[in-house]
CHARMM internal coordinates of N, CA and C (Angstrom, degrees):
IC EDIT
DIST 1 N 1 CA 1.4568
DIST 1 CA 1 C 1.5252
ANGL 1 N 1 CA 1 C 109.07
DIST 1 C 2 N 1.3160
ANGL 1 CA 1 C 2 N 115.23
DIHE 1 N 1 CA 1 C 2 N 127.94
DIST 2 N 2 CA 1.4644
ANGL 1 C 2 N 2 CA 119.83
DIHE 1 CA 1 C 2 N 2 CA -178.56
DIST 2 CA 2 C 1.5135
ANGL 2 N 2 CA 2 C 111.05
DIHE 1 C 2 N 2 CA 2 C -83.89
DIST 2 C 3 N 1.3285
ANGL 2 CA 2 C 3 N 114.07
DIHE 2 N 2 CA 2 C 3 N 146.64
DIST 3 N 3 CA 1.4599
ANGL 2 C 3 N 3 CA 119.00
DIHE 2 CA 2 C 3 N 3 CA 175.68
DIST 3 CA 3 C 1.5243
ANGL 3 N 3 CA 3 C 109.46
DIHE 2 C 3 N 3 CA 3 C -78.62
DIST 3 C 4 N 1.3183
ANGL 3 CA 3 C 4 N 115.71
DIHE 3 N 3 CA 3 C 4 N 152.05
DIST 4 N 4 CA 1.4546
ANGL 3 C 4 N 4 CA 119.74
DIHE 3 CA 3 C 4 N 4 CA 177.44
DIST 4 CA 4 C 1.5227
ANGL 4 N 4 CA 4 C 109.01
DIHE 3 C 4 N 4 CA 4 C -71.48
DIST 4 C 5 N 1.3096
ANGL 4 CA 4 C 5 N 115.65
DIHE 4 N 4 CA 4 C 5 N 141.08
DIST 5 N 5 CA 1.4594
ANGL 4 C 5 N 5 CA 119.87
DIHE 4 CA 4 C 5 N 5 CA 175.10
DIST 5 CA 5 C 1.5219
ANGL 5 N 5 CA 5 C 108.41
DIHE 4 C 5 N 5 CA 5 C -111.44
DIST 5 C 6 N 1.3084
ANGL 5 CA 5 C 6 N 115.37
DIHE 5 N 5 CA 5 C 6 N 145.66
DIST 6 N 6 CA 1.4512
ANGL 5 C 6 N 6 CA 121.68
DIHE 5 CA 5 C 6 N 6 CA -179.22
DIST 6 CA 6 C 1.5187
ANGL 6 N 6 CA 6 C 108.87
DIHE 5 C 6 N 6 CA 6 C -123.28
DIST 6 C 7 N 1.2884
ANGL 6 CA 6 C 7 N 116.06
DIHE 6 N 6 CA 6 C 7 N 142.45
DIST 7 N 7 CA 1.4625
ANGL 6 C 7 N 7 CA 122.01
DIHE 6 CA 6 C 7 N 7 CA 175.84
DIST 7 CA 7 C 1.5245
ANGL 7 N 7 CA 7 C 107.73
DIHE 6 C 7 N 7 CA 7 C -113.16
DIST 7 C 8 N 1.3142
ANGL 7 CA 7 C 8 N 115.49
DIHE 7 N 7 CA 7 C 8 N 127.05
DIST 8 N 8 CA 1.4606
ANGL 7 C 8 N 8 CA 120.46
DIHE 7 CA 7 C 8 N 8 CA -179.21
DIST 8 CA 8 C 1.5248
ANGL 8 N 8 CA 8 C 107.80
DIHE 7 C 8 N 8 CA 8 C -114.68
DIST 8 C 9 N 1.3154
ANGL 8 CA 8 C 9 N 115.78
DIHE 8 N 8 CA 8 C 9 N 126.04
DIST 9 N 9 CA 1.4511
ANGL 8 C 9 N 9 CA 120.89
DIHE 8 CA 8 C 9 N 9 CA 179.07
DIST 9 CA 9 C 1.5277
ANGL 9 N 9 CA 9 C 108.67
DIHE 8 C 9 N 9 CA 9 C -106.97
DIST 9 C 10 N 1.3187
ANGL 9 CA 9 C 10 N 116.45
DIHE 9 N 9 CA 9 C 10 N 122.25
DIST 10 N 10 CA 1.4657
ANGL 9 C 10 N 10 CA 121.11
DIHE 9 CA 9 C 10 N 10 CA -178.37
DIST 10 CA 10 C 1.5216
ANGL 10 N 10 CA 10 C 109.28
DIHE 9 C 10 N 10 CA 10 C -130.05
DIST 10 C 11 N 1.3129
ANGL 10 CA 10 C 11 N 114.95
DIHE 10 N 10 CA 10 C 11 N 156.07
DIST 11 N 11 CA 1.4609
ANGL 10 C 11 N 11 CA 119.09
DIHE 10 CA 10 C 11 N 11 CA 176.12
DIST 11 CA 11 C 1.5244
ANGL 11 N 11 CA 11 C 109.57
DIHE 10 C 11 N 11 CA 11 C -86.49
DIST 11 C 12 N 1.2945
ANGL 11 CA 11 C 12 N 117.03
DIHE 11 N 11 CA 11 C 12 N 179.70
DIST 12 N 12 CA 1.4665
ANGL 11 C 12 N 12 CA 120.98
DIHE 11 CA 11 C 12 N 12 CA -173.80
DIST 12 CA 12 C 1.5276
ANGL 12 N 12 CA 12 C 112.07
DIHE 11 C 12 N 12 CA 12 C -64.96
DIST 12 C 13 N 1.3341
ANGL 12 CA 12 C 13 N 117.35
DIHE 12 N 12 CA 12 C 13 N -34.85
DIST 13 N 13 CA 1.4661
ANGL 12 C 13 N 13 CA 120.14
DIHE 12 CA 12 C 13 N 13 CA 179.61
DIST 13 CA 13 C 1.5230
ANGL 13 N 13 CA 13 C 110.48
DIHE 12 C 13 N 13 CA 13 C -66.29
DIST 13 C 14 N 1.3443
ANGL 13 CA 13 C 14 N 116.51
DIHE 13 N 13 CA 13 C 14 N -48.13
DIST 14 N 14 CA 1.4633
ANGL 13 C 14 N 14 CA 120.26
DIHE 13 CA 13 C 14 N 14 CA 179.46
DIST 14 CA 14 C 1.5208
ANGL 14 N 14 CA 14 C 111.22
DIHE 13 C 14 N 14 CA 14 C -64.19
DIST 14 C 15 N 1.3148
ANGL 14 CA 14 C 15 N 116.32
DIHE 14 N 14 CA 14 C 15 N -36.54
DIST 15 N 15 CA 1.4733
ANGL 14 C 15 N 15 CA 120.46
DIHE 14 CA 14 C 15 N 15 CA 179.72
DIST 15 CA 15 C 1.5170
ANGL 15 N 15 CA 15 C 110.63
DIHE 14 C 15 N 15 CA 15 C -63.28
DIST 15 C 16 N 1.3228
ANGL 15 CA 15 C 16 N 117.91
DIHE 15 N 15 CA 15 C 16 N -45.30
DIST 16 N 16 CA 1.4606
ANGL 15 C 16 N 16 CA 120.26
DIHE 15 CA 15 C 16 N 16 CA 179.66
DIST 16 CA 16 C 1.5282
ANGL 16 N 16 CA 16 C 110.93
DIHE 15 C 16 N 16 CA 16 C -66.34
DIST 16 C 17 N 1.3362
ANGL 16 CA 16 C 17 N 117.44
DIHE 16 N 16 CA 16 C 17 N -36.14
DIST 17 N 17 CA 1.4539
ANGL 16 C 17 N 17 CA 121.21
DIHE 16 CA 16 C 17 N 17 CA 177.24
DIST 17 CA 17 C 1.5236
ANGL 17 N 17 CA 17 C 111.16
DIHE 16 C 17 N 17 CA 17 C -64.66
DIST 17 C 18 N 1.3314
ANGL 17 CA 17 C 18 N 117.20
DIHE 17 N 17 CA 17 C 18 N -43.09
DIST 18 N 18 CA 1.4622
ANGL 17 C 18 N 18 CA 121.25
DIHE 17 CA 17 C 18 N 18 CA 177.35
DIST 18 CA 18 C 1.5238
ANGL 18 N 18 CA 18 C 111.34
DIHE 17 C 18 N 18 CA 18 C -62.33
DIST 18 C 19 N 1.3143
ANGL 18 CA 18 C 19 N 116.77
DIHE 18 N 18 CA 18 C 19 N -44.73
DIST 19 N 19 CA 1.4604
ANGL 18 C 19 N 19 CA 119.99
DIHE 18 CA 18 C 19 N 19 CA -179.02
DIST 19 CA 19 C 1.5263
ANGL 19 N 19 CA 19 C 111.46
DIHE 18 C 19 N 19 CA 19 C -64.63
DIST 19 C 20 N 1.3253
ANGL 19 CA 19 C 20 N 117.35
DIHE 19 N 19 CA 19 C 20 N -42.09
DIST 20 N 20 CA 1.4607
ANGL 19 C 20 N 20 CA 120.38
DIHE 19 CA 19 C 20 N 20 CA 178.62
DIST 20 CA 20 C 1.5208
ANGL 20 N 20 CA 20 C 111.15
DIHE 19 C 20 N 20 CA 20 C -63.35
DIST 20 C 21 N 1.3202
ANGL 20 CA 20 C 21 N 116.61
DIHE 20 N 20 CA 20 C 21 N -39.47
DIST 21 N 21 CA 1.4605
ANGL 20 C 21 N 21 CA 120.43
DIHE 20 CA 20 C 21 N 21 CA 178.97
DIST 21 CA 21 C 1.5226
ANGL 21 N 21 CA 21 C 111.39
DIHE 20 C 21 N 21 CA 21 C -65.58
DIST 21 C 22 N 1.3257
ANGL 21 CA 21 C 22 N 116.42
DIHE 21 N 21 CA 21 C 22 N -42.14
DIST 22 N 22 CA 1.4664
ANGL 21 C 22 N 22 CA 119.68
DIHE 21 CA 21 C 22 N 22 CA 179.07
DIST 22 CA 22 C 1.5211
ANGL 22 N 22 CA 22 C 111.48
DIHE 21 C 22 N 22 CA 22 C -65.40
DIST 22 C 23 N 1.3047
ANGL 22 CA 22 C 23 N 117.49
DIHE 22 N 22 CA 22 C 23 N -40.02
DIST 23 N 23 CA 1.4615
ANGL 22 C 23 N 23 CA 120.88
DIHE 22 CA 22 C 23 N 23 CA 178.63
DIST 23 CA 23 C 1.5260
ANGL 23 N 23 CA 23 C 110.23
DIHE 22 C 23 N 23 CA 23 C -64.71
DIST 23 C 24 N 1.3266
ANGL 23 CA 23 C 24 N 116.65
DIHE 23 N 23 CA 23 C 24 N -40.99
DIST 24 N 24 CA 1.4622
ANGL 23 C 24 N 24 CA 120.32
DIHE 23 CA 23 C 24 N 24 CA 179.17
DIST 24 CA 24 C 1.5302
ANGL 24 N 24 CA 24 C 111.32
DIHE 23 C 24 N 24 CA 24 C -64.50
DIST 24 C 25 N 1.3315
ANGL 24 CA 24 C 25 N 117.06
DIHE 24 N 24 CA 24 C 25 N -42.98
DIST 25 N 25 CA 1.4629
ANGL 24 C 25 N 25 CA 120.37
DIHE 24 CA 24 C 25 N 25 CA 177.51
DIST 25 CA 25 C 1.5202
ANGL 25 N 25 CA 25 C 111.64
DIHE 24 C 25 N 25 CA 25 C -64.24
DIST 25 C 26 N 1.3189
ANGL 25 CA 25 C 26 N 116.64
DIHE 25 N 25 CA 25 C 26 N -39.82
DIST 26 N 26 CA 1.4666
ANGL 25 C 26 N 26 CA 120.96
DIHE 25 CA 25 C 26 N 26 CA 177.89
DIST 26 CA 26 C 1.5170
ANGL 26 N 26 CA 26 C 110.56
DIHE 25 C 26 N 26 CA 26 C -61.45
DIST 26 C 27 N 1.3264
ANGL 26 CA 26 C 27 N 116.69
DIHE 26 N 26 CA 26 C 27 N -43.51
DIST 27 N 27 CA 1.4651
ANGL 26 C 27 N 27 CA 120.53
DIHE 26 CA 26 C 27 N 27 CA 179.83
DIST 27 CA 27 C 1.5248
ANGL 27 N 27 CA 27 C 111.28
DIHE 26 C 27 N 27 CA 27 C -65.59
DIST 27 C 28 N 1.3271
ANGL 27 CA 27 C 28 N 116.96
DIHE 27 N 27 CA 27 C 28 N -37.51
DIST 28 N 28 CA 1.4662
ANGL 27 C 28 N 28 CA 119.61
DIHE 27 CA 27 C 28 N 28 CA 177.26
DIST 28 CA 28 C 1.5256
ANGL 28 N 28 CA 28 C 111.03
DIHE 27 C 28 N 28 CA 28 C -64.24
DIST 28 C 29 N 1.3191
ANGL 28 CA 28 C 29 N 116.55
DIHE 28 N 28 CA 28 C 29 N -40.13
DIST 29 N 29 CA 1.4656
ANGL 28 C 29 N 29 CA 119.94
DIHE 28 CA 28 C 29 N 29 CA 179.30
DIST 29 CA 29 C 1.5206
ANGL 29 N 29 CA 29 C 111.58
DIHE 28 C 29 N 29 CA 29 C -68.21
DIST 29 C 30 N 1.3227
ANGL 29 CA 29 C 30 N 117.13
DIHE 29 N 29 CA 29 C 30 N -37.78
DIST 30 N 30 CA 1.4668
ANGL 29 C 30 N 30 CA 120.59
DIHE 29 CA 29 C 30 N 30 CA 179.67
DIST 30 CA 30 C 1.5286
ANGL 30 N 30 CA 30 C 110.23
DIHE 29 C 30 N 30 CA 30 C -65.65
DIST 30 C 31 N 1.3348
ANGL 30 CA 30 C 31 N 117.01
DIHE 30 N 30 CA 30 C 31 N -39.62
DIST 31 N 31 CA 1.4630
ANGL 30 C 31 N 31 CA 120.99
DIHE 30 CA 30 C 31 N 31 CA -176.01
DIST 31 CA 31 C 1.5216
ANGL 31 N 31 CA 31 C 113.18
DIHE 30 C 31 N 31 CA 31 C -88.74
DIST 31 C 32 N 1.3075
ANGL 31 CA 31 C 32 N 117.76
DIHE 31 N 31 CA 31 C 32 N -0.72
DIST 32 N 32 CA 1.4713
ANGL 31 C 32 N 32 CA 120.30
DIHE 31 CA 31 C 32 N 32 CA -179.42
DIST 32 CA 32 C 1.5186
ANGL 32 N 32 CA 32 C 109.89
DIHE 31 C 32 N 32 CA 32 C -68.75
DIST 32 C 33 N 1.3219
ANGL 32 CA 32 C 33 N 118.12
DIHE 32 N 32 CA 32 C 33 N 136.95
DIST 33 N 33 CA 1.4524
ANGL 32 C 33 N 33 CA 119.63
DIHE 32 CA 32 C 33 N 33 CA 179.12
DIST 33 CA 33 C 1.5378
ANGL 33 N 33 CA 33 C 110.63
DIHE 32 C 33 N 33 CA 33 C -68.36
DIST 33 C 34 N 1.3111
ANGL 33 CA 33 C 34 N 114.64
DIHE 33 N 33 CA 33 C 34 N 144.45
DIST 34 N 34 CA 1.4558
ANGL 33 C 34 N 34 CA 120.29
DIHE 33 CA 33 C 34 N 34 CA -179.53
DIST 34 CA 34 C 1.5241
ANGL 34 N 34 CA 34 C 108.04
DIHE 33 C 34 N 34 CA 34 C -79.79
DIST 34 C 35 N 1.3194
ANGL 34 CA 34 C 35 N 115.95
DIHE 34 N 34 CA 34 C 35 N 129.53
DIST 35 N 35 CA 1.4615
ANGL 34 C 35 N 35 CA 120.48
DIHE 34 CA 34 C 35 N 35 CA 178.84
DIST 35 CA 35 C 1.5208
ANGL 35 N 35 CA 35 C 108.62
DIHE 34 C 35 N 35 CA 35 C -89.22
DIST 35 C 36 N 1.3214
ANGL 35 CA 35 C 36 N 115.66
DIHE 35 N 35 CA 35 C 36 N 129.14
DIST 36 N 36 CA 1.4458
ANGL 35 C 36 N 36 CA 120.45
DIHE 35 CA 35 C 36 N 36 CA 176.89
DIST 36 CA 36 C 1.5170
ANGL 36 N 36 CA 36 C 108.48
DIHE 35 C 36 N 36 CA 36 C -100.41
DIST 36 C 37 N 1.3103
ANGL 36 CA 36 C 37 N 116.02
DIHE 36 N 36 CA 36 C 37 N 121.67
DIST 37 N 37 CA 1.4534
ANGL 36 C 37 N 37 CA 120.60
DIHE 36 CA 36 C 37 N 37 CA -179.27
DIST 37 CA 37 C 1.5172
ANGL 37 N 37 CA 37 C 109.54
DIHE 36 C 37 N 37 CA 37 C -105.20
DIST 37 C 38 N 1.2948
ANGL 37 CA 37 C 38 N 115.50
DIHE 37 N 37 CA 37 C 38 N 140.77
DIST 38 N 38 CA 1.4496
ANGL 37 C 38 N 38 CA 120.99
DIHE 37 CA 37 C 38 N 38 CA 177.55
DIST 38 CA 38 C 1.5248
ANGL 38 N 38 CA 38 C 108.57
DIHE 37 C 38 N 38 CA 38 C -100.00
DIST 38 C 39 N 1.3126
ANGL 38 CA 38 C 39 N 115.55
DIHE 38 N 38 CA 38 C 39 N 117.83
DIST 39 N 39 CA 1.4649
ANGL 38 C 39 N 39 CA 120.97
DIHE 38 CA 38 C 39 N 39 CA -179.24
DIST 39 CA 39 C 1.5311
ANGL 39 N 39 CA 39 C 107.95
DIHE 38 C 39 N 39 CA 39 C -98.34
DIST 39 C 40 N 1.3319
ANGL 39 CA 39 C 40 N 114.65
DIHE 39 N 39 CA 39 C 40 N 124.46
DIST 40 N 40 CA 1.4582
ANGL 39 C 40 N 40 CA 117.21
DIHE 39 CA 39 C 40 N 40 CA -179.38
DIST 40 CA 40 C 1.5100
ANGL 40 N 40 CA 40 C 111.25
DIHE 39 C 40 N 40 CA 40 C -118.93
END
COOR INIT
IC SEED 1 N 1 CA 1 C
IC BUILD
């Protein structure tokens, strides 16, 4: 069974906003401290 695909059409302003948001989220994930879990 194939997954549904969606096409999103945005203008240049929305495109730059989306890209900036993705870059910011990526940077937050890169700089996030690694959690060490103790498995017992």
